[in-house]
C-alpha positions as CSV (number, residue, x, y, z in Angstrom):
1,X,0.0,0.0,0.0
2,X,1.6,3.3,-1.0
3,X,1.4,6.5,1.0
4,X,0.9,9.4,-1.2
5,X,0.8,8.0,-4.8
6,X,-2.2,9.2,-6.8
7,X,-3.1,8.1,-10.3
8,X,-5.3,10.8,-12.0
9,X,-6.1,8.3,-14.8
10,X,-7.8,5.8,-12.5
11,X,-11.2,5.1,-14.0
12,X,-12.9,5.5,-10.6
13,X,-11.9,6.9,-7.2
14,X,-13.4,6.4,-3.8
15,X,-12.2,8.6,-0.9
16,X,-12.8,7.3,2.7
17,X,-12.2,10.0,5.4
18,X,-11.3,8.0,8.5
19,X,-9.1,4.9,8.4
20,X,-10.0,3.5,11.9
21,X,-12.2,0.5,12.5
22,X,-15.2,1.9,10.5
23,X,-13.1,2.7,7.5
24,X,-11.4,-0.7,7.8
25,X,-14.8,-2.5,8.1
26,X,-16.0,-0.7,4.9
27,X,-12.9,-1.9,3.0
28,X,-13.5,-5.4,4.2
29,X,-17.0,-5.3,2.8
30,X,-15.8,-3.8,-0.5
31,X,-13.4,-6.8,-0.8
32,X,-16.2,-9.2,0.0
33,X,-18.7,-7.7,-2.5
34,X,-16.3,-6.7,-5.3
35,X,-16.3,-10.2,-7.0
36,X,-20.0,-10.0,-7.5
37,X,-20.5,-6.3,-8.2
38,X,-17.2,-4.8,-9.5
39,X,-15.2,-7.5,-11.2
40,X,-12.7,-6.4,-13.8
41,X,-12.9,-2.6,-13.3
42,X,-10.1,-0.4,-11.9
43,X,-10.7,1.5,-8.6
44,X,-8.5,3.6,-6.5
45,X,-9.4,3.9,-2.8
46,X,-7.9,6.8,-0.9
47,X,-7.8,6.7,2.9
48,X,-7.5,10.1,4.6
49,X,-6.5,9.9,8.3
50,X,-3.7,11.4,10.3
51,X,-3.5,8.2,12.3
52,X,-2.3,4.8,11.0
53,X,-5.0,2.7,9.1
54,X,-6.8,0.1,11.2
55,X,-6.3,1.4,14.7
56,X,-7.2,5.0,14.1
57,X,-7.1,7.6,16.9
58,X,-8.8,5.6,19.7
59,X,-6.8,2.4,19.3
60,X,-3.5,3.9,18.3
61,X,-0.3,2.5,19.7
62,X,0.8,5.8,21.2
63,X,-1.2,5.6,24.4
64,X,-0.7,4.2,27.9
65,X,-0.6,0.4,28.1
66,X,-2.5,0.7,31.3
67,X,-5.7,1.4,29.3
68,X,-7.9,-1.6,28.6
69,X,-10.7,-2.5,26.4
70,X,-14.0,-2.8,28.3
71,X,-14.9,-6.1,26.5
72,X,-13.6,-9.6,26.9
73,X,-11.2,-10.5,24.0
74,X,-13.6,-13.3,22.9
75,X,-16.4,-10.7,22.5
76,X,-14.5,-8.6,20.0
77,X,-14.6,-9.3,16.3
78,X,-14.2,-7.3,13.0
79,X,-15.6,-10.1,10.9
80,X,-19.1,-11.0,9.8
81,X,-21.0,-14.2,10.6
82,X,-24.3,-15.8,9.8
83,X,-26.1,-13.6,12.3
84,X,-25.5,-10.4,10.2
85,X,-28.5,-9.7,8.0
86,X,-27.0,-8.3,4.8
87,X,-26.9,-8.9,1.1
88,X,-23.2,-9.5,0.8
89,X,-21.3,-12.7,1.6
90,X,-20.1,-13.7,5.0
91,X,-16.3,-13.6,5.4
92,X,-15.5,-15.1,8.8
93,X,-12.3,-14.3,10.6
94,X,-10.8,-14.6,14.1
95,X,-11.9,-12.8,17.2
96,X,-9.4,-10.8,19.1
97,X,-8.6,-13.6,21.5
98,X,-8.2,-16.1,18.6
99,X,-5.9,-13.8,16.7
100,X,-3.8,-12.9,19.7
101,X,-3.7,-16.4,21.3
102,X,-4.9,-15.1,24.6
103,X,-7.5,-16.3,27.1
104,X,-11.0,-15.3,25.8
105,X,-11.9,-13.8,29.2
106,X,-8.9,-11.3,29.1
107,X,-9.6,-7.6,29.0
108,X,-6.9,-6.8,26.4
109,X,-5.1,-3.4,26.5
110,X,-5.9,-1.0,23.7
111,X,-2.5,-1.3,22.1
112,X,-3.2,-5.0,21.5
113,X,-6.6,-4.2,20.0
114,X,-4.9,-1.6,17.8
115,X,-2.5,-4.3,16.5
116,X,-5.5,-6.6,15.8
117,X,-7.2,-3.7,13.9
118,X,-4.1,-3.0,11.9
119,X,-3.9,-6.7,10.9
120,X,-7.6,-6.7,9.9
121,X,-6.9,-3.7,7.8
122,X,-4.0,-5.4,6.1
123,X,-6.1,-8.6,5.5
124,X,-8.9,-6.5,4.0
125,X,-6.6,-4.7,1.6
126,X,-4.9,-8.0,0.6
127,X,-8.4,-9.5,-0.1
128,X,-9.2,-6.8,-2.7
129,X,-9.1,-7.7,-6.4
130,X,-5.8,-6.7,-8.0
131,X,-7.5,-3.9,-9.9
132,X,-8.5,-2.1,-6.7
133,X,-5.7,-0.2,-5.1
134,X,-5.5,1.5,-1.7
135,X,-3.5,4.7,-0.9
136,X,-3.2,6.3,2.6
137,X,-2.9,10.0,3.0
138,X,-1.7,10.7,6.6
139,X,-3.4,14.1,7.2
140,X,-6.8,15.7,7.7
141,X,-9.5,16.3,5.2
142,X,-10.7,19.9,5.4
143,X,-13.7,20.0,3.2
144,X,-15.6,18.3,0.3
145,X,-16.8,20.3,-2.7
146,X,-18.3,19.5,-6.0
147,X,-21.7,19.3,-7.7
148,X,-24.3,16.6,-6.9
149,X,-24.1,15.3,-10.4
150,X,-20.3,15.3,-10.8
151,X,-17.0,14.5,-9.3
152,X,-16.2,15.6,-5.8
153,X,-13.1,17.3,-4.5
154,X,-11.6,16.4,-1.1
155,X,-9.3,19.1,0.1
156,X,-6.5,17.9,2.4
157,X,-4.5,19.8,5.0
158,X,-1.1,20.9,3.5
159,X,-2.0,20.2,-0.1
160,X,-2.8,22.8,-2.8
161,X,-4.7,20.4,-5.0
162,X,-7.7,18.3,-3.9
163,X,-8.2,14.6,-4.3
164,X,-10.8,14.1,-7.0
165,X,-13.4,11.5,-5.9
166,X,-16.3,9.8,-7.7
167,X,-17.6,8.9,-4.2
168,X,-16.8,10.1,-0.7
169,X,-17.5,8.1,2.5
170,X,-17.1,10.0,5.8
171,X,-16.1,7.4,8.4
172,X,-15.1,9.7,11.2
173,X,-14.9,8.1,14.6
174,X,-15.2,10.1,17.8
175,X,-14.8,13.8,17.2
176,X,-13.6,16.8,19.2
177,X,-16.2,19.6,19.7
178,X,-16.2,23.2,20.7
179,X,-17.4,24.0,24.2
180,X,-21.1,24.5,24.9
181,X,-22.4,27.5,26.8
182,X,-21.8,25.9,30.2
183,X,-18.3,24.7,29.4
184,X,-17.4,28.1,28.0
185,X,-18.5,29.8,31.2
186,X,-16.6,27.3,33.3
187,X,-13.5,27.6,31.2
188,X,-13.6,31.4,31.4
189,X,-14.1,31.3,35.1
190,X,-11.1,28.9,35.4
191,X,-8.9,31.2,33.4
192,X,-9.9,34.3,35.4
193,X,-9.3,32.6,38.8
194,X,-6.3,30.5,38.0
195,X,-8.2,27.2,38.1
196,X,-7.9,24.0,36.1
197,X,-10.9,23.1,33.8
198,X,-10.6,20.0,31.5
199,X,-13.6,19.9,29.2
200,X,-15.1,16.7,27.6
201,X,-12.4,14.8,25.7
202,X,-11.0,11.4,24.9
203,X,-9.1,10.9,28.2
204,X,-5.9,9.6,26.7
205,X,-5.6,13.0,24.9
206,X,-6.2,15.1,28.0
207,X,-3.2,16.9,29.6
208,X,-3.6,15.6,33.2
209,X,-0.3,17.1,34.4
210,X,-2.2,20.1,35.5
211,X,-3.9,18.1,38.3
212,X,-1.7,18.4,41.3
213,X,-0.9,15.6,43.8
214,X,-2.8,15.6,47.0
215,X,-5.3,18.3,45.9
216,X,-9.1,17.7,45.5
217,X,-10.3,17.4,41.9
218,X,-14.0,17.4,41.0
219,X,-14.9,14.8,38.3
220,X,-18.2,14.9,36.6
221,X,-19.0,11.7,34.8
222,X,-18.9,8.1,36.0
223,X,-18.6,6.1,32.8
224,X,-15.7,4.8,30.8
225,X,-14.0,8.1,30.4
226,X,-13.9,8.3,34.2
227,X,-12.4,4.8,34.4
228,X,-9.6,5.9,32.1
229,X,-9.0,9.0,34.2
230,X,-9.0,7.0,37.4
231,X,-6.3,4.6,36.0
232,X,-4.1,7.4,34.6
233,X,-4.1,9.4,37.8
234,X,-3.4,6.4,40.1
235,X,-1.4,3.5,38.5
236,X,-0.3,6.0,35.8
237,X,1.3,8.0,38.6
238,X,3.1,5.1,40.2
239,X,0.5,3.7,42.5
240,X,0.0,-0.1,42.7
241,X,-2.4,-2.7,43.9
242,X,-1.5,-5.4,46.4
243,X,-4.6,-7.7,46.3
244,X,-7.6,-5.6,47.2
245,X,-5.4,-2.8,48.7
246,X,-4.2,0.3,46.9
247,X,-0.7,1.5,47.8
248,X,-0.5,5.2,46.8
249,X,2.6,6.7,45.3
250,X,1.9,10.1,46.9
251,X,1.5,11.7,43.5
252,X,-2.3,11.1,43.1
253,X,-4.9,13.9,43.4
254,X,-8.0,13.2,45.5
255,X,-10.9,12.5,43.1
256,X,-14.4,13.6,44.0
257,X,-16.7,11.9,41.4
258,X,-20.4,12.3,40.7
259,X,-22.8,12.2,37.8
260,X,-26.5,12.2,36.9
261,X,-26.9,8.7,38.3
262,X,-24.2,9.0,40.9
263,X,-23.0,5.5,40.4
264,X,-20.5,3.8,38.0
265,X,-21.7,1.9,35.0
266,X,-22.7,-1.7,35.7
267,X,-19.8,-4.2,35.6
268,X,-19.2,-6.4,32.6
269,X,-20.8,-9.8,33.2
270,X,-18.3,-12.4,34.2
271,X,-19.8,-15.7,33.2
272,X,-20.7,-17.4,29.9
273,X,-24.1,-18.0,28.3
274,X,-25.4,-21.6,28.5
275,X,-28.6,-23.1,27.2
276,X,-31.3,-21.7,25.0
277,X,-31.2,-18.0,24.0
278,X,-34.3,-15.9,24.2
279,X,-36.0,-15.9,20.8
280,X,-35.4,-12.3,19.9
281,X,-36.8,-10.0,18.5
282,X,-40.2,-10.7,19.9
283,X,-42.0,-7.5,20.7
284,X,-39.7,-5.0,18.9
285,X,-38.7,-6.4,15.5
286,X,-38.8,-5.2,11.9
287,X,-42.6,-5.1,11.7
288,X,-42.8,-2.8,14.8
289,X,-40.1,-0.5,13.4
290,X,-41.9,-0.4,10.0
291,X,-45.0,0.6,11.9
292,X,-43.3,3.4,13.8
293,X,-41.7,4.7,10.6
294,X,-45.0,4.7,8.8
295,X,-46.8,6.9,11.3
296,X,-47.9,10.1,9.5
297,X,-47.2,12.3,12.5
298,X,-44.0,10.6,13.4
299,X,-43.3,9.0,16.8
300,X,-42.3,10.0,20.3
301,X,-39.6,7.8,21.9
302,X,-41.0,7.8,25.4
303,X,-44.6,7.4,24.3
304,X,-44.3,5.0,21.4
305,X,-40.9,3.3,21.4
306,X,-39.9,2.9,25.1
307,X,-42.9,0.7,26.0
308,X,-41.9,-1.7,23.2
309,X,-38.3,-1.7,24.5
310,X,-39.5,-2.4,28.1
311,X,-41.6,-5.3,26.9
312,X,-38.8,-6.7,24.8
313,X,-36.2,-6.5,27.6
314,X,-38.7,-8.0,30.1
315,X,-39.4,-10.9,27.7
316,X,-35.7,-11.7,27.5
317,X,-35.4,-11.5,31.3
318,X,-38.4,-13.7,32.1
319,X,-37.7,-16.2,29.4
320,X,-34.4,-16.9,31.1
321,X,-35.8,-16.9,34.6
322,X,-38.6,-19.3,33.8
323,X,-36.6,-21.6,31.5
324,X,-33.4,-21.9,33.7
325,X,-34.4,-20.8,37.2
326,X,-37.9,-22.2,37.3
327,X,-37.7,-22.9,41.0
328,X,-37.9,-19.1,41.5
329,X,-41.2,-18.8,39.6
330,X,-44.8,-19.6,40.6
331,X,-46.4,-20.7,37.3
332,X,-45.4,-22.5,34.1
333,X,-43.5,-20.5,31.4
334,X,-46.2,-21.3,28.8
335,X,-48.9,-19.7,31.0
336,X,-46.7,-16.7,31.8
337,X,-45.7,-16.1,28.2
338,X,-49.3,-16.1,27.0
339,X,-50.4,-13.7,29.7
340,X,-47.3,-11.5,29.3
341,X,-47.9,-11.2,25.5
342,X,-51.5,-10.1,26.2
343,X,-50.9,-7.8,29.1
344,X,-50.9,-4.1,28.5
345,X,-48.1,-2.0,29.9
346,X,-48.1,-0.7,33.4
347,X,-50.3,-2.1,36.2
348,X,-51.5,-5.2,34.4
349,X,-48.0,-6.4,33.5
350,X,-46.8,-5.5,37.0
351,X,-49.6,-7.5,38.6
352,X,-48.8,-10.5,36.4
353,X,-45.1,-10.4,37.3
354,X,-45.8,-10.0,41.0
355,X,-48.1,-13.0,41.0
356,X,-45.6,-15.2,39.0
357,X,-42.3,-14.1,40.4
358,X,-42.3,-14.2,44.2
359,X,-39.0,-12.6,45.0
360,X,-38.9,-8.9,44.0
361,X,-35.1,-9.3,43.3
362,X,-36.0,-11.6,40.4
363,X,-38.2,-9.0,38.8
364,X,-36.9,-6.6,36.1
365,X,-37.3,-2.9,37.2
366,X,-35.6,-0.8,34.5
367,X,-36.5,2.5,36.3
368,X,-34.7,1.4,39.5
369,X,-31.8,0.1,37.5
370,X,-31.5,3.4,35.6
371,X,-31.6,5.6,38.7
372,X,-30.6,3.6,41.8
373,X,-30.1,6.7,44.0
374,X,-33.5,8.3,43.2
375,X,-35.1,9.3,46.5
376,X,-32.2,7.9,48.5
377,X,-30.4,10.2,51.0
378,X,-27.6,9.6,53.5
379,X,-27.1,11.3,56.8
380,X,-23.4,11.9,56.3
381,X,-20.7,11.9,53.6
382,X,-18.9,9.0,55.3
383,X,-22.1,6.9,55.4
384,X,-22.6,7.5,51.7
385,X,-19.1,6.3,51.0
386,X,-19.9,3.0,52.8
387,X,-23.2,2.8,51.1
388,X,-21.9,3.2,47.6
389,X,-19.1,0.8,48.2
390,X,-21.8,-1.7,49.2
391,X,-23.7,-1.0,46.0
392,X,-20.6,-1.6,43.8
393,X,-19.8,-4.8,45.8
394,X,-23.4,-6.1,45.3
395,X,-23.2,-5.3,41.6
396,X,-19.9,-7.1,41.2
397,X,-21.2,-10.1,43.0
398,X,-24.4,-10.3,41.0
399,X,-22.7,-9.7,37.6
400,X,-20.3,-12.6,38.3
401,X,-22.9,-15.1,39.6
402,X,-24.7,-17.3,36.9
403,X,-27.6,-17.6,39.4
404,X,-28.5,-14.1,38.0
405,X,-28.1,-15.1,34.4
406,X,-31.3,-13.1,33.6
407,X,-28.9,-10.1,33.5
408,X,-27.1,-11.7,30.6
409,X,-30.4,-12.3,28.9
410,X,-31.2,-8.6,29.3
411,X,-27.8,-7.8,27.8
412,X,-28.7,-9.9,24.7
413,X,-32.1,-8.1,24.7
414,X,-30.3,-4.7,24.6
415,X,-28.2,-5.8,21.7
416,X,-31.3,-6.9,19.8
417,X,-33.1,-3.7,20.6
418,X,-30.2,-1.5,19.5
419,X,-30.1,-3.4,16.2
420,X,-33.7,-2.5,15.6
421,X,-33.6,1.1,16.9
422,X,-30.8,2.0,14.4
423,X,-33.4,2.1,11.7
424,X,-35.3,4.9,13.5
425,X,-32.5,7.4,13.2
426,X,-31.9,10.0,15.9
427,X,-33.9,9.0,19.0
428,X,-32.1,11.3,21.4
429,X,-29.1,10.7,23.6
430,X,-30.9,9.1,26.5
431,X,-31.2,5.7,25.0
432,X,-27.5,5.5,24.1
433,X,-26.5,6.5,27.6
434,X,-28.9,3.9,29.1
435,X,-27.5,1.2,26.8
436,X,-23.9,2.0,27.7
437,X,-24.7,2.1,31.4
438,X,-26.3,-1.4,31.4
439,X,-24.4,-3.1,28.6
440,X,-21.1,-1.4,28.1
441,X,-19.7,-0.8,31.6
442,X,-16.2,-1.4,32.9
443,X,-14.5,-4.8,33.5
444,X,-15.1,-6.2,36.9
445,X,-11.4,-5.7,37.9
446,X,-11.7,-2.0,37.3
447,X,-14.6,-1.8,39.8
448,X,-12.6,-3.7,42.3
449,X,-9.8,-1.2,41.8
450,X,-12.4,1.6,42.3
451,X,-13.3,0.0,45.7
452,X,-9.7,-0.1,46.7
453,X,-9.1,3.5,45.8
454,X,-12.2,4.5,47.8
455,X,-10.9,2.6,50.9
456,X,-7.5,4.3,50.4
457,X,-9.2,7.7,50.4
458,X,-7.9,8.5,46.9
459,X,-11.5,8.4,45.4
460,X,-14.6,9.8,47.0
461,X,-18.2,9.7,45.9
462,X,-20.3,12.9,45.6
463,X,-23.8,11.5,44.6
464,X,-26.5,11.7,42.0
465,X,-27.3,14.8,40.0
466,X,-24.0,16.3,41.0
467,X,-24.2,20.1,40.7
468,X,-21.1,22.1,40.0
469,X,-21.0,25.9,40.8
470,X,-18.2,28.3,40.1
471,X,-18.1,30.9,42.9
472,X,-15.8,32.4,45.5
473,X,-12.8,31.7,43.3
474,X,-13.2,27.9,43.3
475,X,-15.4,25.1,41.9
476,X,-17.9,23.7,44.4
477,X,-19.8,20.4,44.0
478,X,-22.8,19.0,45.9
479,X,-25.6,16.4,45.6
480,X,-29.0,15.9,47.1
481,X,-27.8,12.3,47.9
482,X,-25.9,13.8,50.9
483,X,-28.0,16.9,52.1
484,X,-25.8,19.7,53.3
485,X,-22.5,18.4,52.0
486,X,-20.4,20.2,49.5
487,X,-16.7,20.1,48.4
488,X,-14.6,22.7,46.8
489,X,-11.7,22.3,44.5
490,X,-9.4,24.3,42.2
491,X,-9.8,21.7,39.4
492,X,-12.7,20.3,37.5
493,X,-12.6,17.4,35.0
494,X,-15.6,16.7,32.7
495,X,-15.1,12.9,32.3
496,X,-17.0,12.2,29.1
497,X,-16.6,12.4,25.3
498,X,-17.8,15.5,23.5
499,X,-21.2,15.3,21.9
500,X,-20.9,14.4,18.2
501,X,-22.9,17.3,16.8
502,X,-22.4,18.9,13.4
503,X,-22.6,22.5,14.5
504,X,-20.1,22.2,17.3
505,X,-17.7,19.7,15.7
506,X,-14.2,21.0,15.5
507,X,-13.7,18.9,12.4
508,X,-13.7,21.4,9.6
509,X,-15.0,19.0,7.0
510,X,-18.2,18.4,9.0
511,X,-18.6,22.1,9.7
512,X,-18.4,22.8,6.0
513,X,-20.8,20.0,5.2
514,X,-23.3,21.6,7.6
515,X,-22.8,25.0,6.1
516,X,-23.3,23.4,2.6
517,X,-26.8,22.2,3.5
518,X,-26.4,18.8,4.9
519,X,-29.4,17.6,7.0
520,X,-29.2,17.7,10.8
521,X,-31.4,16.1,13.4
522,X,-32.7,18.1,16.4
523,X,-29.8,16.7,18.5
524,X,-27.3,17.9,15.9
525,X,-26.4,14.6,14.2
526,X,-25.8,14.2,10.4
527,X,-28.9,12.8,8.7
528,X,-28.2,9.8,6.5
529,X,-30.3,7.5,4.4
530,X,-31.1,4.4,6.5
531,X,-30.8,2.1,3.5
532,X,-27.2,2.8,2.5
533,X,-25.8,5.7,4.4
534,X,-26.0,8.4,1.8
535,X,-25.9,11.9,3.3
536,X,-29.3,13.7,3.3
537,X,-29.8,17.4,2.7
538,X,-32.2,19.5,4.6
539,X,-35.0,18.6,2.3
540,X,-34.4,14.9,3.0
541,X,-32.8,14.2,-0.5
542,X,-29.9,11.8,-0.5
543,X,-26.6,13.0,-2.0
544,X,-25.7,10.6,-4.8
545,X,-21.9,10.8,-4.2
546,X,-21.6,11.3,-0.4
547,X,-22.0,8.7,2.3
548,X,-21.4,8.8,6.1
549,X,-21.0,6.1,8.8
550,X,-20.3,6.5,12.5
551,X,-21.3,8.2,15.7
552,X,-21.7,11.6,14.2
553,X,-24.7,10.3,12.1
554,X,-28.2,9.4,13.1
555,X,-27.5,5.9,12.0
556,X,-25.0,5.4,14.9
557,X,-24.5,2.0,16.3
558,X,-23.0,0.6,19.6
559,X,-19.6,0.4,18.0
560,X,-17.5,-0.2,14.8
561,X,-16.8,-3.8,15.9
562,X,-19.0,-6.1,17.9
563,X,-19.6,-9.3,19.8
564,X,-19.7,-12.4,17.6
565,X,-23.1,-13.8,16.6
566,X,-25.1,-10.8,17.7
567,X,-26.1,-9.3,14.3
568,X,-23.5,-6.5,14.2
569,X,-25.6,-3.4,13.1
570,X,-22.3,-1.7,12.0
571,X,-21.4,-4.7,9.8
572,X,-24.9,-4.5,8.2
573,X,-24.4,-0.8,7.5
574,X,-20.9,-1.3,6.1
575,X,-22.2,-4.0,3.8
576,X,-25.1,-1.8,2.5
577,X,-22.8,1.2,1.9
578,X,-20.1,-0.9,0.2
579,X,-22.6,-2.5,-2.1
580,X,-24.2,0.9,-3.0
581,X,-20.8,2.4,-3.6
582,X,-19.7,-0.5,-5.9
583,X,-22.9,-0.4,-7.9
584,X,-22.7,3.3,-8.4
585,X,-19.0,3.2,-9.4
586,X,-19.6,0.2,-11.7
587,X,-22.5,1.9,-13.5
588,X,-20.5,5.1,-13.7
589,X,-17.7,3.2,-15.5
590,X,-20.2,1.5,-17.8
591,X,-21.8,4.9,-18.7
592,X,-18.3,6.3,-19.4
593,X,-17.5,3.4,-21.7
594,X,-20.9,3.7,-23.4
């Protein structure tokens, strides 16, 4: 694969902006579909990305080896299987653990995952027909221009002449964003008073050297970005674990962490699936999605979609409970299933569950799972520290005990639901956060480290709906979870990724695309055609020569790679986009010859 070579005589050119996992997945699908759709025609594929192909920014080698994936190595694949509903052929390949020769239950570090992704990229390129070539341009794309009916121009940083492109696919991964109003105010206050304010960012890219040892640091966010922060500010500064005890280096700050929920994401499940899988989808499948999309007045997520999600997740949960843990139920599964299907939402379904499942701990309560601290208060800060440690310990125990395998059934239900909801487009950020909180939490060992840090006094919990105020020359945090308590600090870290919106994206290409008339959802995502990923304009018309895949679009999926045999919505999208691109380029060549 050459680095900067460009052949202006190539009969067709495809420019892919973003050479990380999504761009690699697209090339893999082009290789798989080319024998059917593009045999015998020349094609030059140009990858534009400042980072090496395959790993991209998030999985690049140049980051701390202390940072892990949050999935078991056996649950990570870049290859399709028979569960992916797509028109193209299945091309199986190894999971991360098979490729690396490591235990499937390992939480690999991100550098190893980056090596796997680079290998997958090399394999995908090698699988292309000889007449399809790939060229990497290690820089940033600044904008795309060109008429709807003609060749596009992709302008690159540091180059006077653009890359001509018959088609362009935007496969950006996670993006940087300008600060919103609140973050701008906090940043200005920090600058005025000599404070430290770290806005939302990919934690591995944040300059943490400004956080002094021994000083309190407010951290807002309790998800995966927080886990990275926790690691880099403890082990990353020379601390170590001896069993369940953390031995500080003395260079750690004191982290005061809170969030909307006030608790960390649920632990990854630590046991394997056995037996029959719940037959999903059952109550939220293609027919239900078709019905929602066909509504003349559109749909409301909470009113029209969430009840179907609740029923689907409940079905997965109770199917597992009744078929595997029947001793904890009061009626036969066939009777329960019939009544559950007929029951309306709300009181009727709750009454059925209460009569059929004696122990409340065996019932699925999504509201309680989502907000475990709602209405809960503690008399003192110290009492809350003990209480939240107990909550985390209970979560770890449950998520590693197959007696609670209903949790794994709900996880499978969440994957099924996500695969369906992708078709609805932008349904707001709440669902994606809820999914991540339940299904994409940290490895169990990370939560055990969190407990050790709490016991060592390096990490302290603030509570739910953590409020941060800038006053009296400092930042101050408080929560209704501990009435009357507050803590002040001279540093505030926003431990979360920036929101992937068009208007606030720092990426110049997306900003230009928005200014050029690309469609935008109410939450600021790039609108794309659900069938093949073509970019939609503000009138809803698809651009014939521009496609987009990834978290900045309203077709975003849980990730660019996925767990084997779970349908892989990203793989399905990659296949559809690859096939549409190949057909367009094939027909373009035929028209030129004709």
